[in-house]
C-alpha angles and dihedrals in degrees: 000000000000089000091052092050091049091051092049091047091050092049091050090051092050091048091050091049091050090052091052091047091050091049092047091050093048092047092048090054093047094047091050090049093049091043090054090049089048092051091050092047091047090055096037115045090192092063110127106203100123128227090016092057091052091050090047091052090052090047091052088055092048095051093043095249121147133185090261097057115123119263098241091060091049092047093052090047093052094045091058093070124108142148142204124190125201136174116199143159111288121240090197103054148350108298139026135317123218117217124192113190113197130187112204140108110299094243090055091045093054089055098040097045095080091051091050091049091050091050091050092050094045099059113097114243139171102213133072116270120194107181141003112218123196118194130183104215102211097048098026089228109163134197128179139186130187109251092227089057094046098049098072091047090049090054090057090045090055090048090057100257104163092203094060094087092052090046090052090047088057092046095055115102111213123213 
């Protein structure tokens, strides 16, 4: 009987870990996809991927870029982007935390962070998530949002609500 319970417990743990790995993998792919769209929109003001294009336009204004900047500067800016996604045991509650580490200019990060949080909250999962953390690697600037607060906004984001990104921007708590 004890052996059977140990086997069931082990199987449940492995299933939970597989769920977290699947979520992490899906989120990593989505973040990379949105980051690529963001880079293109940052370099090309006519890019049409809403809401990414809108965030890129705001980021251009933050980092002092204009449509007339020279291409080498834009290329070096876009090549400095990167991301890392992790899911780990939360210290703040019962469940997991999601951390998205981004490397990009701070102005671009401030505009992309709400999109990354929305992507994290919009991926289906079968394990409890406490917080979504967003960290810009070079400045160590951190934002967080409670997953339970982000999920309803993410539903509207997936439905095409243009105000969802601004609502998430307001929901982020900066440290």
